N, C-alpha and C positions, 0 to 999 in steps of 0.2 A: 665674206665667208658664207658658205652654204650652211644650211641648218644641220646637216649630218656632220660636217666638219666641226661646227661649234659644239655639238653634243659630244663628239669624240674628244675634243680638247677639254671639255668640262669633266669627263670621266677619267682622264689620265692621272690627275693627282690622287684620286681615290684608288685607282688601280696600283699606282706606285706605292702608296701607303700599305695596301693589302699585301703586295709582294714582299715588302720589307718586313712586315709582321710575320709572314709565313716563313721567310728565310731565317729570321732570327729564332723562331720557334724550332725549326729544323736543326739549326746549329746547337741549340740547347739540348734537344733530344739526342743528337749524335754524341755530344759531350758526355751525357749521362750514360748512354748505352755502349759506347765504344769499348771499354774494357771487357764487358761481358761478351760482346760480339767477337773481339779478338781472341778471347779464351775459347769461345765456341768454335771459331775457325781453326784454331790449333788442334782442338779435339777432333774435329772432322778430318783433318789431315792425318792425324795419328790413326784413327779408325780405318781410314782408307788404306794406309800403309799396312796395318795389321791384316786387313782383308787380302791384300796382295801376298803377304807372307802365308796366310792360310791357304790361298790358292796354290802357292808353291809347294807347301807340305802335302796338300791333297794330290797334286800331280806326281810328287815323289812316291807317295804310297801306291798310286795307280801304276807307276813305272815298276815298282818293286813287285807288284802282283803280276804284271805282264812278264817280267823276267822269270818269276817263279813258274808261270804257265809255260814259258818257252822251255825251261829246263825239264818240266814235267813231260812236255811233248817229245823232247829228245829221248828221255829215259823210257817212255812208253809209246813206241811207234805204232802199236796196234798190229793186228794180224789180217792177212788176206783170207779169202774164202778157203784157200787150200792149206792154210795154217802157217804160211811163211810170213816173215815180217814185211810190213808195208814200206814202200819207198816214201820219201818225203812228199807230202801232199801240197805243200806251199803254205799251209796254215802256220807252220812254225815261223816262216819268214814274215808273215803278216803280224804274228804276235811279237816278234823281235823288233820289227819296224815300229809297231805301236809303242813298245817299251822305250825305244830310243826317242821317239817323238815326245812321249810323256816326260822323259828325263830332260829333254831340251827345254820344254815348257817350264818345268820345275826350276831348272837352273836360271832361266830368264827371270822368273819371278823372285827367286831367293837371292840372286846376285845383283839385282837392280840397285844401282847406287842411290837413286831417288827414293826408293822404298826405305832404305836404311837412313837416308838423310831426313825423311819425314818423321821417322821415329825419334831420331837423336836431336834434330834441329828443325822443328816444324816451321819456324819463321822463314828459314831459307827455302823450304819447300813451297810455302805460300808465295814468296817472292818469285820463285821460278814459274809457278802456275800463272801468276799475274803477267809476267813477261811473255809466257807462251801465248796468253790470250791477246796481248797487245801486238806482239810481233807476229 
């Protein structure tokens, strides 16, 4: 054997011992911290779901404001320079489409099955996220 090979062979038992020590220490730490980590993961999932619900409610409020603005635009069309009522300027259509879009976003957030699953059963939501990451 060459000198480098002999040196590598002599280091191997020391390396193996160190790896075994480190892996047993890691197992011990994981066993101690696993319940805390699991509870924290469930809390994170719930907070994430609450954030989604908050987004849904916010979009619902914006949609309501847009619908109110649309009604206001229809009731108060404005006057031309000669005093006659203005024709539709297209702004009403923009406000209506904005309201419909905000309502759609709100419904997507509020009716998401995984948002409600995360609130009710965070373990299942965690499993889904793990599977989404793997698949």
